[in-house]
Structures are given as C-alpha cells and as structure tokens.
Residue frames as qw, qx, qy, qz and C-alpha x, y, z in Angstrom:
[[0.280, -0.170, -0.861, 0.389, 197.63, 58.38, 102.50],
 [0.409, -0.569, -0.360, -0.616, 194.03, 59.12, 103.69],
 [0.076, -0.318, 0.600, -0.730, 193.57, 60.11, 107.29],
 [0.370, -0.407, -0.832, -0.067, 191.20, 58.28, 109.63],
 [0.356, -0.819, -0.337, -0.298, 188.77, 59.97, 112.09],
 [0.728, -0.593, -0.129, 0.319, 191.14, 59.90, 114.96],
 [0.589, -0.028, 0.168, 0.790, 193.94, 61.31, 113.04],
 [0.046, 0.623, 0.371, 0.687, 191.81, 64.09, 111.71],
 [0.447, -0.840, -0.237, -0.196, 190.45, 65.09, 115.10],
 [0.666, -0.452, -0.019, 0.593, 194.02, 65.08, 116.59],
 [0.393, 0.150, 0.240, 0.875, 195.19, 67.57, 113.83],
 [0.076, -0.709, -0.389, -0.583, 192.17, 69.69, 114.12],
 [0.561, -0.783, -0.248, 0.101, 192.61, 70.06, 117.81],
 [0.649, -0.228, 0.132, 0.714, 196.31, 70.90, 117.33],
 [0.349, 0.450, 0.374, 0.732, 195.25, 73.23, 114.65],
 [0.286, -0.863, -0.290, -0.298, 193.14, 75.15, 116.95],
 [0.678, -0.591, -0.061, 0.433, 196.08, 75.31, 119.48],
 [0.547, -0.147, 0.238, 0.789, 198.52, 76.76, 116.99],
 [0.027, -0.371, -0.339, -0.864, 196.02, 79.26, 115.54],
 [0.178, -0.404, -0.799, 0.409, 194.12, 80.00, 118.84],
 [0.093, -0.742, -0.429, -0.507, 191.01, 81.87, 119.18],
 [0.027, -0.497, 0.324, -0.804, 190.76, 84.70, 121.69],
 [0.564, -0.176, 0.515, -0.621, 187.92, 82.81, 123.48],
 [0.353, 0.023, -0.885, -0.302, 186.82, 79.26, 123.41],
 [0.652, -0.149, 0.317, -0.672, 183.42, 77.77, 124.61],
 [0.017, 0.039, -0.997, -0.059, 182.89, 74.03, 125.10],
 [0.648, 0.056, 0.054, -0.758, 179.29, 73.30, 123.96],
 [0.906, -0.049, 0.356, -0.224, 178.72, 69.62, 125.00],
 [0.764, -0.146, 0.514, 0.362, 182.10, 68.65, 123.47],
 [0.579, 0.640, 0.271, 0.427, 182.08, 70.92, 120.45],
 [0.480, -0.422, -0.090, 0.764, 184.61, 73.71, 120.54],
 [0.320, 0.857, 0.323, 0.242, 183.55, 77.14, 119.59],
 [0.548, -0.148, -0.010, 0.823, 186.07, 79.75, 118.91],
 [0.086, 0.953, 0.291, 0.004, 185.52, 83.61, 118.98],
 [0.562, -0.204, 0.103, 0.795, 188.12, 86.10, 117.79],
 [0.149, 0.693, 0.130, -0.693, 185.99, 89.20, 116.72],
 [0.700, 0.662, 0.172, -0.206, 185.78, 87.84, 113.17],
 [0.111, 0.774, -0.581, -0.224, 189.52, 87.61, 112.50],
 [0.188, 0.284, -0.914, -0.220, 190.02, 84.38, 110.31],
 [0.784, -0.098, -0.364, -0.493, 187.63, 81.53, 109.95],
 [0.694, 0.003, -0.685, 0.220, 189.74, 79.12, 111.82],
 [0.232, -0.013, -0.622, 0.748, 189.61, 81.22, 114.90],
 [0.410, 0.094, 0.161, -0.893, 185.91, 81.98, 114.54],
 [0.681, 0.059, -0.556, -0.474, 184.39, 78.61, 114.02],
 [0.770, -0.319, 0.419, -0.361, 183.17, 75.49, 115.80],
 [0.241, 0.297, -0.919, -0.097, 184.98, 72.08, 115.77],
 [0.797, -0.148, 0.121, -0.573, 182.15, 69.61, 115.92],
 [0.029, -0.395, 0.917, -0.047, 183.69, 66.45, 116.97],
 [0.754, -0.126, -0.420, -0.488, 181.81, 63.17, 116.60],
 [0.747, -0.099, -0.648, 0.115, 181.26, 60.32, 118.99],
 [0.618, -0.589, -0.376, 0.360, 182.55, 60.35, 122.62],
 [0.440, -0.080, -0.059, 0.892, 184.94, 63.11, 121.85],
 [0.074, -0.379, -0.283, -0.878, 182.07, 65.27, 120.88],
 [0.173, -0.049, 0.599, -0.781, 180.33, 64.68, 124.12],
 [0.684, 0.024, -0.230, -0.691, 177.50, 62.58, 122.71],
 [0.584, -0.108, 0.782, -0.190, 176.06, 59.32, 123.83],
 [0.172, 0.034, 0.868, 0.464, 175.22, 56.82, 121.19],
 [0.164, 0.644, 0.743, -0.076, 171.55, 57.62, 121.48],
 [0.011, 0.837, 0.039, -0.546, 172.19, 61.45, 121.04],
 [0.195, -0.343, 0.642, 0.658, 174.51, 60.71, 118.14],
 [0.183, 0.287, 0.878, 0.336, 171.64, 59.08, 116.38],
 [0.062, 0.754, 0.622, -0.201, 169.07, 61.69, 117.31],
 [0.305, 0.532, 0.280, 0.739, 168.52, 64.76, 115.08],
 [0.280, -0.877, -0.311, -0.235, 166.75, 66.72, 117.78],
 [0.627, -0.670, 0.030, 0.396, 169.69, 66.95, 120.29],
 [0.576, 0.053, 0.284, 0.765, 172.07, 67.78, 117.54],
 [0.121, 0.681, 0.352, 0.631, 169.81, 70.64, 116.25],
 [0.465, -0.855, -0.226, 0.033, 169.30, 71.93, 119.77],
 [0.633, -0.458, 0.117, 0.613, 173.10, 72.23, 120.07],
 [0.376, 0.377, 0.373, 0.760, 173.33, 74.04, 116.64],
 [0.181, -0.851, -0.365, -0.331, 170.62, 76.46, 117.89],
 [0.646, -0.702, -0.102, 0.282, 172.59, 76.98, 121.02],
 [0.586, -0.156, 0.270, 0.748, 175.79, 77.70, 119.14],
 [0.229, 0.549, 0.383, 0.706, 174.12, 80.15, 116.79],
 [0.296, -0.911, -0.248, -0.144, 172.80, 82.16, 119.69],
 [0.624, -0.576, 0.098, 0.520, 176.32, 82.39, 121.10],
 [0.453, 0.066, 0.349, 0.818, 177.68, 83.74, 117.80],
 [0.018, 0.756, 0.393, 0.523, 174.80, 86.08, 117.28],
 [0.496, -0.832, -0.166, 0.183, 175.40, 87.45, 120.84],
 [0.578, -0.398, 0.274, 0.658, 179.06, 88.14, 119.71],
 [0.378, 0.793, -0.003, -0.478, 177.75, 89.83, 116.55],
 [0.131, -0.475, 0.790, 0.365, 179.34, 87.18, 114.35],
 [0.766, 0.178, -0.378, -0.488, 178.13, 84.87, 111.62],
 [0.799, -0.298, 0.491, -0.176, 177.85, 81.18, 112.66],
 [0.510, 0.599, -0.593, -0.170, 180.71, 79.03, 111.08],
 [0.892, -0.267, 0.363, -0.042, 181.39, 75.32, 111.45],
 [0.127, 0.649, -0.713, -0.234, 184.65, 73.95, 110.40],
 [0.939, 0.066, 0.153, -0.302, 183.78, 70.55, 108.78],
 [0.055, 0.505, -0.835, -0.213, 185.73, 67.46, 108.06],
 [0.622, 0.003, -0.720, -0.307, 184.99, 63.85, 107.31],
 [0.391, -0.086, -0.769, 0.498, 185.41, 63.29, 111.10],
 [0.257, -0.174, 0.222, -0.924, 182.74, 65.89, 112.08],
 [0.465, 0.097, 0.654, -0.589, 179.53, 64.90, 113.85],
 [0.159, 0.142, 0.873, 0.438, 177.63, 62.49, 111.64],
 [0.099, 0.671, 0.718, 0.159, 174.76, 64.13, 109.93],
 [0.203, -0.684, -0.218, 0.665, 175.79, 67.57, 110.85],
 [0.126, -0.153, 0.475, 0.857, 176.68, 68.76, 107.29],
 [0.097, -0.419, -0.770, -0.471, 173.18, 67.79, 106.02],
 [0.234, -0.731, -0.571, 0.292, 171.49, 69.43, 108.96],
 [0.188, -0.535, 0.063, 0.821, 173.36, 72.66, 108.38],
 [0.032, 0.079, 0.626, 0.775, 172.53, 72.61, 104.63],
 [0.161, -0.625, -0.744, -0.173, 168.73, 72.12, 105.55],
 [0.227, -0.793, -0.393, 0.406, 169.14, 75.22, 107.81],
 [0.364, 0.921, 0.132, 0.041, 170.52, 77.29, 105.01],
 [0.497, -0.681, 0.381, 0.379, 174.15, 77.13, 105.68],
 [0.636, 0.735, -0.232, -0.049, 176.48, 77.68, 102.58],
 [0.888, -0.200, 0.146, 0.387, 179.78, 75.69, 102.06],
 [0.247, 0.954, -0.158, 0.063, 182.95, 77.92, 101.66],
 [0.033, -0.801, 0.590, -0.095, 186.70, 77.92, 101.46],
 [1.000, -0.023, -0.016, 0.011, 187.52, 74.21, 100.73],
 [0.021, 0.813, -0.575, 0.084, 190.98, 73.60, 101.94],
 [0.895, 0.124, -0.421, 0.082, 193.49, 70.66, 101.92],
 [0.541, -0.741, 0.394, -0.043, 195.49, 69.43, 104.81],
 [0.783, 0.464, -0.396, 0.120, 198.78, 68.03, 103.60],
 [0.678, -0.638, 0.364, 0.006, 201.61, 66.07, 105.69],
 [0.723, 0.493, -0.457, 0.157, 204.89, 64.65, 105.22],
 [0.866, -0.445, -0.085, 0.213, 207.16, 62.60, 107.56],
 [0.159, -0.910, 0.349, 0.157, 210.41, 64.12, 108.62],
 [0.579, -0.282, 0.724, 0.248, 212.06, 60.91, 107.30],
 [0.696, 0.646, 0.251, -0.186, 210.54, 61.35, 103.74],
 [0.658, -0.056, 0.405, 0.632, 213.24, 60.71, 101.12],
 [0.304, 0.724, 0.340, 0.517, 211.63, 63.43, 98.91],
 [0.293, -0.951, -0.080, -0.059, 211.80, 65.90, 101.75],
 [0.638, -0.594, 0.284, 0.399, 215.54, 65.18, 102.63],
 [0.608, 0.276, 0.452, 0.591, 216.40, 65.33, 98.92],
 [0.106, 0.887, 0.299, 0.334, 214.73, 68.68, 98.71],
 [0.474, -0.850, 0.033, 0.226, 216.67, 69.96, 101.59],
 [0.630, -0.269, 0.428, 0.590, 219.85, 69.20, 99.57],
 [0.466, 0.498, 0.526, 0.508, 218.51, 70.48, 96.31],
 [0.002, 0.957, 0.261, 0.123, 217.43, 73.95, 97.31],
 [0.632, 0.123, -0.105, 0.758, 220.24, 76.36, 96.94],
 [0.231, -0.898, -0.283, 0.244, 220.68, 79.61, 98.71],
 [0.504, 0.692, -0.045, 0.515, 222.56, 82.42, 96.99],
 [0.533, -0.048, -0.408, 0.740, 225.23, 84.25, 99.02],
 [0.075, -0.324, 0.034, -0.942, 223.06, 87.30, 99.23],
 [0.651, -0.474, -0.507, -0.306, 220.34, 85.30, 101.15],
 [0.041, -0.328, 0.632, -0.701, 220.06, 85.98, 104.92],
 [0.603, -0.386, -0.644, -0.270, 218.00, 83.90, 107.29],
 [0.142, -0.336, 0.510, -0.779, 216.78, 85.04, 110.62],
 [0.593, -0.370, -0.677, -0.230, 214.84, 82.66, 112.92],
 [0.181, -0.335, 0.490, -0.784, 213.46, 83.61, 116.35],
 [0.142, -0.276, -0.928, 0.207, 211.25, 81.80, 118.97],
 [0.133, 0.726, 0.520, -0.429, 208.79, 84.91, 119.11],
 [0.436, 0.690, 0.377, 0.437, 207.63, 87.37, 116.46],
 [0.391, -0.397, -0.109, 0.823, 209.80, 90.34, 116.78],
 [0.244, 0.720, 0.204, -0.617, 208.76, 93.66, 115.37],
 [0.114, 0.471, -0.621, -0.616, 210.66, 93.27, 112.08],
 [0.074, 0.148, 0.963, 0.214, 208.82, 89.91, 111.37],
 [0.184, 0.616, 0.649, -0.407, 205.45, 91.42, 112.41],
 [0.180, 0.692, -0.099, -0.692, 205.90, 94.52, 110.15],
 [0.104, 0.292, -0.766, -0.563, 206.83, 92.39, 107.10],
 [0.092, 0.336, 0.937, 0.025, 203.99, 89.81, 107.68],
 [0.188, 0.687, 0.496, -0.497, 201.38, 92.64, 108.00],
 [0.173, 0.606, -0.311, -0.712, 202.70, 94.44, 104.99],
 [0.048, 0.140, -0.880, -0.452, 202.85, 91.38, 102.75],
 [0.031, 0.424, 0.902, -0.070, 199.36, 90.38, 103.85],
 [0.079, -0.423, -0.267, -0.862, 198.10, 93.91, 103.42],
 [0.474, -0.650, -0.586, 0.095, 196.73, 93.96, 106.91],
 [0.304, 0.368, -0.104, 0.873, 196.60, 97.42, 107.99],
 [0.478, -0.628, -0.242, -0.564, 193.61, 97.94, 110.22],
 [0.117, -0.510, 0.649, -0.552, 194.26, 98.24, 114.07],
 [0.829, -0.193, 0.270, -0.450, 191.72, 95.70, 115.03],
 [0.953, 0.245, -0.181, -0.008, 193.29, 92.94, 112.81],
 [0.410, 0.536, -0.574, 0.464, 196.83, 93.73, 114.03],
 [0.406, -0.473, 0.491, -0.609, 195.73, 93.74, 117.66],
 [0.926, -0.126, 0.192, -0.301, 194.06, 90.36, 117.43],
 [0.837, 0.385, -0.354, 0.160, 196.90, 88.76, 115.46],
 [0.162, 0.562, -0.607, 0.538, 199.51, 89.97, 117.95],
 [0.607, -0.378, 0.431, -0.551, 197.35, 88.58, 120.78],
 [0.980, 0.085, -0.035, -0.179, 197.17, 85.21, 119.13],
 [0.619, 0.493, -0.488, 0.368, 200.93, 85.15, 118.87],
 [0.221, -0.537, 0.535, -0.614, 200.96, 85.89, 122.58],
 [0.854, -0.189, 0.172, -0.453, 198.73, 83.08, 123.29],
 [0.910, 0.299, -0.274, 0.080, 201.01, 80.61, 121.48],
 [0.299, 0.558, -0.559, 0.535, 204.02, 82.02, 123.37],
 [0.450, -0.429, 0.454, -0.638, 202.15, 81.43, 126.71],
 [0.960, -0.032, -0.020, -0.278, 201.13, 77.83, 125.92],
 [0.421, -0.611, 0.670, 0.000, 203.83, 75.56, 127.43],
 [0.779, 0.148, 0.609, 0.032, 202.90, 72.73, 125.11],
 [0.628, 0.755, 0.160, 0.094, 203.96, 74.76, 122.02],
 [0.511, -0.439, 0.293, 0.679, 207.22, 75.64, 120.44],
 [0.463, 0.839, 0.244, -0.148, 207.20, 78.36, 117.83],
 [0.540, -0.148, 0.367, 0.742, 209.52, 79.37, 115.07],
 [0.337, 0.888, 0.198, -0.241, 209.44, 82.62, 113.09],
 [0.665, -0.021, 0.411, 0.623, 211.51, 82.86, 109.96],
 [0.270, 0.887, 0.018, -0.374, 212.50, 85.82, 107.78],
 [0.761, 0.180, 0.337, 0.525, 214.33, 85.53, 104.45],
 [0.026, -0.880, 0.051, 0.472, 216.38, 88.57, 103.49],
 [0.741, 0.430, 0.166, 0.488, 218.22, 89.72, 100.31],
 [0.425, 0.378, -0.176, 0.803, 221.04, 91.95, 101.13],
 [0.115, -0.106, -0.571, 0.806, 219.48, 92.66, 104.49],
 [0.421, 0.032, -0.027, -0.906, 215.98, 93.37, 103.28],
 [0.509, 0.105, 0.800, -0.301, 213.09, 91.11, 104.07],
 [0.327, 0.203, -0.585, -0.714, 211.51, 89.35, 101.17],
 [0.677, -0.162, -0.649, -0.306, 209.67, 86.48, 102.77],
 [0.246, -0.371, 0.674, -0.590, 208.31, 85.33, 106.22],
 [0.704, -0.195, -0.578, -0.363, 206.64, 82.39, 107.76],
 [0.416, -0.449, 0.593, -0.523, 205.93, 80.83, 111.19],
 [0.689, -0.071, -0.711, -0.126, 205.52, 77.20, 112.48],
 [0.543, -0.472, 0.444, -0.535, 204.34, 75.82, 115.78],
 [0.457, 0.205, -0.865, 0.025, 205.26, 72.37, 117.23],
 [0.622, -0.364, 0.370, -0.586, 203.02, 70.36, 119.46],
 [0.868, -0.097, 0.466, -0.144, 203.59, 66.67, 120.40],
 [0.494, -0.210, 0.682, 0.497, 206.16, 66.34, 117.61],
 [0.410, 0.605, 0.613, 0.300, 203.76, 67.53, 114.95],
 [0.197, -0.324, 0.069, 0.923, 204.70, 70.79, 113.26],
 [0.378, 0.761, 0.528, -0.001, 202.17, 73.05, 111.64],
 [0.366, 0.066, 0.284, 0.884, 203.62, 75.44, 108.85],
 [0.066, 0.811, 0.526, -0.249, 201.74, 78.76, 109.07],
 [0.074, -0.923, -0.067, 0.372, 201.83, 82.18, 107.66],
 [0.612, -0.049, 0.465, 0.638, 203.99, 81.46, 104.63],
 [0.291, 0.905, 0.288, -0.118, 204.06, 84.70, 102.66],
 [0.610, -0.020, 0.232, 0.757, 206.39, 86.31, 100.14],
 [0.013, 0.557, 0.015, -0.830, 206.67, 90.02, 99.38],
 [0.679, 0.586, 0.416, -0.149, 204.26, 90.47, 96.33],
 [0.343, 0.872, -0.288, -0.199, 207.04, 92.35, 94.47],
 [0.065, -0.572, 0.814, 0.072, 209.51, 89.38, 94.96],
 [0.822, 0.054, 0.492, -0.281, 207.27, 86.41, 94.03],
 [0.866, 0.497, 0.018, -0.047, 208.31, 83.82, 91.49],
 [0.250, 0.793, -0.523, 0.186, 212.00, 84.00, 92.41],
 [0.729, 0.057, -0.663, 0.162, 212.28, 80.85, 94.56],
 [0.061, -0.431, 0.543, -0.718, 212.21, 82.56, 97.91],
 [0.783, -0.282, 0.056, -0.552, 209.30, 80.56, 98.96],
 [0.913, 0.085, -0.382, 0.120, 211.22, 77.27, 98.50],
 [0.385, 0.372, -0.547, 0.644, 214.11, 78.70, 100.61],
 [0.405, -0.426, 0.290, -0.755, 211.64, 79.87, 103.34],
 [0.925, -0.170, -0.105, -0.322, 209.94, 76.37, 103.59],
 [0.801, 0.238, -0.463, 0.296, 213.28, 74.69, 103.55],
 [0.170, 0.412, -0.522, 0.727, 214.79, 76.78, 106.32],
 [0.541, -0.364, 0.300, -0.697, 211.81, 76.57, 108.72],
 [0.956, -0.029, -0.189, -0.223, 211.32, 72.75, 108.15],
 [0.645, 0.370, -0.523, 0.417, 215.15, 72.12, 108.66],
 [0.090, -0.429, 0.459, -0.773, 215.10, 74.08, 111.86],
 [0.775, -0.242, 0.096, -0.576, 211.97, 72.23, 113.02],
 [0.933, 0.093, -0.348, -0.003, 213.51, 68.82, 112.17],
 [0.457, 0.357, -0.594, 0.558, 216.60, 69.66, 114.27],
 [0.293, -0.334, 0.436, -0.783, 214.21, 70.54, 117.17],
 [0.192, 0.011, 0.963, -0.190, 212.67, 67.01, 117.05],
 [0.616, 0.302, 0.065, -0.725, 209.65, 67.50, 114.97],
 [0.455, -0.046, 0.883, 0.103, 208.58, 64.11, 113.59],
 [0.326, 0.540, 0.747, 0.211, 205.70, 65.08, 111.24],
 [0.006, 0.193, -0.111, -0.975, 205.09, 68.29, 109.17],
 [0.194, 0.632, 0.750, -0.006, 201.48, 69.48, 108.50],
 [0.007, 0.212, -0.077, -0.974, 200.08, 72.51, 106.67],
 [0.387, 0.656, 0.600, -0.243, 196.64, 73.80, 105.27],
 [0.111, -0.242, 0.399, 0.877, 196.28, 75.18, 101.84],
 [0.597, 0.451, 0.239, -0.619, 193.19, 76.37, 99.90],
 [0.699, 0.171, 0.671, 0.178, 192.27, 74.06, 97.13],
 [0.521, 0.804, 0.238, 0.159, 192.32, 76.96, 94.55],
 [0.127, -0.903, 0.389, 0.132, 195.92, 77.83, 95.24],
 [0.957, 0.262, -0.011, 0.125, 197.78, 75.44, 92.79],
 [0.356, 0.748, -0.413, 0.379, 201.09, 77.41, 93.07],
 [0.379, -0.607, 0.557, -0.423, 201.31, 76.81, 96.82],
 [0.956, -0.036, 0.211, -0.200, 200.10, 73.13, 96.44],
 [0.847, 0.464, -0.189, 0.178, 202.75, 72.40, 93.87],
 [0.073, 0.711, -0.535, 0.450, 205.49, 74.06, 96.15],
 [0.609, -0.431, 0.554, -0.370, 204.49, 71.83, 99.07],
 [0.978, 0.141, 0.117, -0.103, 204.24, 68.70, 96.85],
 [0.647, 0.624, -0.379, 0.221, 207.79, 69.23, 95.75],
 [0.057, -0.556, 0.678, -0.478, 208.96, 68.89, 99.37],
 [0.234, -0.021, -0.969, 0.079, 206.99, 65.53, 99.70],
 [0.390, 0.112, 0.492, -0.770, 203.78, 66.84, 101.26],
 [0.142, -0.188, -0.887, -0.398, 200.79, 64.67, 100.36],
 [0.505, -0.346, -0.181, -0.769, 197.09, 65.16, 100.72],
 [0.063, 0.011, -0.907, 0.417, 195.85, 63.82, 104.07],
 [0.053, 0.574, 0.802, -0.153, 192.32, 65.26, 104.33],
 [0.033, 0.459, 0.293, 0.838, 190.05, 68.21, 103.56],
 [0.068, -0.493, -0.627, 0.600, 188.08, 70.77, 105.56],
 [0.045, 0.435, 0.418, 0.796, 185.58, 73.26, 104.57],
 [0.100, 0.126, 0.471, -0.867, 183.31, 75.88, 106.40],
 [0.115, -0.563, -0.771, -0.276, 179.60, 75.77, 106.66],
 [0.169, -0.126, -0.259, 0.943, 178.46, 79.40, 107.24],
 [0.129, -0.681, -0.616, -0.374, 175.27, 81.39, 108.00],
 [0.019, 0.303, -0.199, 0.932, 174.54, 84.70, 109.25],
 [0.381, -0.500, -0.777, -0.037, 172.15, 84.15, 112.14],
 [0.159, -0.152, -0.355, 0.909, 172.40, 87.61, 113.79]]
C-alpha cells in the first residue's frame, strides 16, 4: 500500500516528535532541526508542501521564493557550523529536489518507511510463532534506565561524550512530551543483555526505534524476540498502527520486518550540502 501526501506528512511530523532535535526553527512552514550534528533525522529540514508548508499557491509555483527560503535555511545551518540537510519525500515541496540538485546537493541514505496494522493476520500469527526459550528474560520500562542506555551505547559503538549527552537529552525530550508514550525493551539471556530497542506511541501510531542486537549475539533469533515483545506490549497499550524506518541497503532488517507483516509505505532520502 502506497502512502498519499497527507499520510506521509503525518508520519514525518510524528517521526520528528519521536526522534526530536534539540532545537527546532520554523522557516515559513518548513521545520529545521538542529542537534549538533547527531543523526540526520535530528539535523535536517522537513519541507512540507502546500498550505502545511506555509506557501500560498503563487509562492508554491514560484522558484524565487523557494530559493530564498533555501538560502535562509543554509545560513541557519552554517551559523550552527553544520551541513545543510533536507529530509525529502514524495510529499516534499514541489520542485525542491530539483532546485537542491541544481544548487549542488547530493542525495544520500535512501530509507524505506514500513507499516503494519495491529490487526494484520501476519503480525498476529507471528506473535504466536516466535518462541522464547526459558533462558530468555524480557525487561520493559517507560524510561531508559542506565542498563538500557549502557547496552544501547555499547552495541551502537557510541563512546564519545557529545553523542551520549545528546542522545540522553533526546530521550528526556520524549519523556517530557505529554503526547508521547515510550517503551524501552531489553532482551536477556541468563540475566545478561543481548538486545535492546525502543518505541514511541503518538496518536495511536507506534514508531519502532533503536533496534540493536549485541554484535556477538546476532543471527540467533534475538531480533525476532525483541520486535515481538515491544510490539505486543504496544498492542496492549492501544497502538493501532506500527511504523518503522529502515535503510534500503539493510536486507536482513527488511526481511525481519516483512516477516511480521510490515509493508513498504513510502521512502525518504537526504539532500545534503556543506554550505559553511
């Protein structure tokens, strides 16, 4: 099932809420995020089209006003000592991708957004199919405790203080947002963590995030157990639709999610240029 522009814009807006930038600036309807360079999602521009993007029909057709807006955004990112990155979808402002190409931007990190209904027969069958050996332990919390954070940073090989500080602050922003409900899951074998993930629910839509297995424990089915546990708990909490983002060049993860009934919904990519 292919998404329409309204559906894309909704998930893009929620996507920024569940992976929040440290600072957001509204530039005539386009949302620019700044997080000291930590992750593309938190350091990029959502360039909505039409009324949601703050453009009148005349401005929407005119290249000059769009180019002026791009130049304004480039100056903002240069001031933060960051490259300028636009997060693009089929619902982005019409003509923007071509404009950015003409200004020397390069396309990077093509990513698929996949979704599944909580009522999907494939999903419900998968819940029954995935077995959990007796040595498996599951710990789920509403905030990221130190054990979850330590395992997450270790498995992702994130060791520098800046990255850890920003990530922790993002988790704090999620916790402070009354519209969001978060889940943090740890899978253990004989009391030792082997995999972690998080998920955030907004308006009945769950975003699955930060799915990572200890590199020394991959290929043993722990990823399936991890996804099952966090989705089942979200289901019990009233989530109606599950959503995730996965790089196009990660077939192992894509096949895992397809086995739970996730299907392609739309794609996004980044247009990036260093304008400093």
